[in-house]
C-alpha positions in Angstrom: 52.3 -75.6 20.6 50.2 -78.9 20.5 46.8 -79.3 22.6 48.8 -82.1 24.7 51.5 -79.6 25.5 48.8 -76.7 26.5 47.2 -79.1 28.7 50.3 -80.2 30.3 51.1 -76.5 30.9 47.7 -75.9 32.4 48.4 -78.8 34.9 49.9 -78.2 38.4 53.2 -79.5 39.1 53.6 -82.9 40.7 55.1 -81.2 43.6 52.2 -79.1 44.3 49.7 -81.8 43.8 51.8 -84.1 46.1 51.9 -81.5 49.0 48.2 -81.1 48.6 47.7 -84.9 48.7 50.0 -85.4 51.8 47.9 -82.8 53.5 44.6 -84.2 52.7 45.8 -87.6 53.6 46.9 -86.5 57.0 43.8 -84.8 57.4 41.8 -88.0 56.5 43.7 -90.1 59.0 42.5 -87.7 61.6 39.1 -87.8 60.7 39.1 -91.6 60.2 40.3 -91.9 64.0 37.5 -89.5 65.1 34.9 -91.0 62.7 33.8 -87.7 61.2 31.6 -87.5 58.4 34.1 -85.2 56.5 36.3 -88.1 56.0 34.7 -89.3 52.7 35.2 -85.8 51.2 38.7 -85.5 52.4 39.8 -88.8 51.4 38.2 -88.4 47.8 40.3 -85.0 47.5 43.4 -86.5 48.5 42.9 -89.5 46.1 42.3 -87.2 43.4 45.3 -85.0 44.2 47.7 -88.0 44.4 46.1 -89.4 41.1 46.9 -86.1 39.4 50.5 -86.3 40.6 50.9 -89.8 39.6 49.6 -89.2 36.0 52.5 -86.7 35.5 55.1 -88.8 37.1 54.1 -92.0 35.2 53.3 -90.7 31.8 56.0 -88.8 29.8 55.9 -88.0 26.0 53.2 -90.7 25.7 55.1 -93.3 27.1 54.9 -95.1 30.6 57.7 -94.5 33.0 57.6 -96.4 36.2 60.2 -97.3 38.7 60.2 -98.4 42.5 59.0 -95.1 43.8 56.5 -94.7 41.4 55.2 -98.1 41.7 55.1 -97.8 45.4 53.0 -94.8 45.1 50.6 -96.2 42.7 50.3 -99.1 45.0 49.6 -97.0 47.8 47.0 -95.0 45.8 45.0 -98.0 44.8 45.0 -99.4 48.2 43.7 -95.9 49.6 41.3 -95.9 46.9 39.8 -99.6 47.6 39.6 -98.6 51.3 37.7 -95.5 50.3 35.3 -97.7 48.1 34.8 -100.4 50.8 34.1 -97.9 53.6 30.7 -97.1 52.0 29.6 -100.6 52.5 31.5 -101.9 55.7 32.8 -100.4 58.8 36.7 -100.3 57.6 37.1 -96.4 57.6 39.2 -96.6 60.8 41.9 -98.5 58.7 42.5 -95.2 57.1 44.6 -94.3 60.2 47.2 -96.6 58.7 46.6 -96.5 55.0 46.2 -92.8 54.4 49.6 -91.8 56.0 51.2 -94.5 54.2 49.7 -93.4 51.0 51.0 -89.7 51.7 54.4 -91.0 52.5 54.8 -93.0 49.6 53.4 -90.0 47.3 56.0 -87.9 48.9 58.7 -90.4 48.2 57.9 -90.6 44.5 58.0 -86.9 44.2 61.3 -86.2 46.1 63.2 -89.4 45.0 61.9 -90.3 41.5 63.2 -93.4 39.9 65.6 -93.6 36.9 63.5 -93.1 33.9 63.0 -96.1 31.8 60.1 -96.1 29.2 58.0 -99.2 28.9 56.6 -100.0 25.4 52.9 -99.9 24.8 51.6 -103.3 26.4 49.1 -105.8 24.9 45.6 -105.9 26.4 46.5 -109.4 27.9 49.4 -107.7 29.9 47.2 -104.7 30.8 44.5 -107.0 32.1 47.2 -108.9 34.1 48.5 -106.0 35.6 45.0 -104.4 36.7 44.1 -107.8 38.1 47.4 -108.0 40.1 47.1 -104.3 41.4 43.7 -105.0 42.7 44.7 -108.3 44.4 47.6 -106.4 46.0 45.4 -103.6 47.1 42.7 -106.0 48.6 45.4 -107.9 50.5 46.8 -104.8 51.6 43.6 -103.9 53.4 43.5 -107.5 54.7 47.0 -107.0 56.3 45.8 -103.6 57.8 42.6 -105.3 59.1 44.9 -108.1 60.5 47.0 -105.6 62.4 44.0 -103.6 63.6 42.6 -107.0 64.8 46.0 -107.9 66.7 46.0 -104.4 68.3 42.3 -105.2 69.4 43.1 -108.6 70.8 46.0 -107.1 72.8 43.9 -104.4 74.3 41.3 -107.0 75.1 43.9 -109.1 76.9 45.1 -106.1 78.8 41.5 -105.0 79.7 42.2 -101.7 78.1 39.8 -102.0 75.0 36.7 -100.2 76.7 38.3 -96.9 76.5 39.0 -97.3 72.8 36.0 -99.2 71.7 34.5 -96.3 70.1 37.3 -96.5 67.4 37.2 -100.2 66.6 34.3 -102.3 65.3 33.4 -105.7 67.4 36.0 -108.2 67.3 33.8 -110.8 65.5 33.1 -108.2 62.8 36.7 -107.4 62.5 37.6 -111.3 62.1 34.7 -111.6 59.4 35.9 -108.7 57.3 39.4 -110.1 57.6 38.5 -113.3 56.0 36.2 -111.9 53.4 39.1 -109.6 52.4 41.6 -112.6 52.1 39.0 -114.7 50.3 38.5 -111.7 47.6 42.2 -111.1 47.5 42.9 -114.8 47.1 40.6 -115.0 44.1 42.2 -111.9 42.5 45.8 -113.5 43.3 44.6 -116.9 41.5 43.5 -114.8 38.4 46.8 -112.9 38.4 48.7 -116.1 38.5 46.5 -117.5 35.7 46.5 -114.5 33.4 50.5 -114.1 33.9 50.8 -117.5 31.9 49.4 -115.6 28.8 52.8 -113.6 28.4 55.5 -115.7 30.0 57.9 -117.0 27.3 61.1 -117.4 29.4 60.9 -117.4 33.1 64.7 -116.6 33.4 65.1 -114.2 30.4 62.2 -112.1 31.5 63.3 -112.0 35.0 60.2 -113.5 36.4 61.2 -116.7 38.1 61.7 -115.3 41.5 58.7 -113.0 41.4 56.7 -115.8 40.3 57.8 -118.5 42.7 57.3 -115.9 45.6 53.8 -115.2 44.3 52.8 -118.9 44.5 54.3 -119.2 47.8 52.0 -116.1 48.8 49.1 -117.8 47.1 49.7 -121.1 49.1 49.7 -119.2 52.5 46.5 -117.6 51.8 45.0 -121.0 50.5 46.0 -122.5 53.5 44.6 -119.7 55.9 41.1 -120.1 54.1 41.2 -123.7 54.3 42.2 -123.6 58.1 39.2 -121.3 58.7 36.9 -123.6 56.8 38.1 -126.8 58.2 39.1 -125.9 61.7 37.7 -122.5 62.3 41.0 -120.7 62.7 40.5 -117.1 64.3 42.6 -114.8 66.4 46.4 -115.1 66.5 46.6 -117.9 64.1 44.5 -116.1 61.4 46.5 -112.9 61.9 50.0 -114.5 61.7 48.9 -116.4 58.4 47.4 -113.3 56.8 50.6 -111.1 57.6 53.0 -113.9 56.7 51.3 -114.1 53.2 51.1 -110.5 52.8 54.9 -110.2 53.6 55.8 -112.8 51.0 53.6 -111.2 48.4 55.2 -107.7 48.9 58.7 -109.3 48.7 57.6 -110.9 45.5 56.8 -107.6 44.0 58.9 -104.9 45.3 61.6 -107.1 46.7 62.5 -108.4 43.3 61.8 -105.1 41.6 64.3 -103.3 43.9 66.8 -105.8 43.4 66.4 -106.0 39.7 66.5 -102.2 39.3 68.7 -100.9 41.9 71.1 -103.5 42.1 71.3 -105.6 38.9 70.2 -102.4 36.7 67.8 -104.7 34.9 63.9 -104.8 34.5 61.0 -107.2 34.0 60.6 -107.8 30.5 57.3 -108.2 28.4 56.6 -109.9 25.3 58.3 -108.3 22.2 60.5 -106.0 24.4 
């Protein structure tokens, strides 16, 4: 028996780690709403358990296996991780009320409904860098979308004069808006790098099944760019900013998961990398 096999035998099963992660994510959501100090520890344990389950689900026999459900789980994990990191600097921990349950549900989906296995050949450093930046961009913009949703709820409560009873859970409105545009700006920069680094390995848009994904990503990039320009030029805020932020995020998610689902589940194809 090899050392690798011995290590795998000692690892808990993905199902055990997933159940643990789901329980800890649920606990973290409750703690986020109550603003309790144990949130940092509970979320860290949830992220660790989720990461352990992902490592077993994604890497089999030394190759990377990733389908729609595994990609969704990975996406949710890194969004939750970014929220956990940002919470040390900005008052965004309350967004865990949405992010942590979502991460738990997608982790459970990956364990219960695994995608058909299709091994991915070892990737070049250019492609690996592109994937890393794209994940960071999607993660930051996910937090921006959650921030926009929280801002929409806060504005609605304010119009209904019902904000006072819930003010202890939400930061001030101006702070929420500032954080939203900061997240959009960072996500826009990372999305710009994603599109630029993607040029390194695109050989044939149609043959690699990247045309629709690229076009939708560019549209999302334009939407976020217009939002930032409108903020700078006209001082956009409130419902206008919320609509543009959520629209851009919806297009971005469609660019990745929409095209991936159609390719893998309907057309039985996959995105192709150079040399594959």
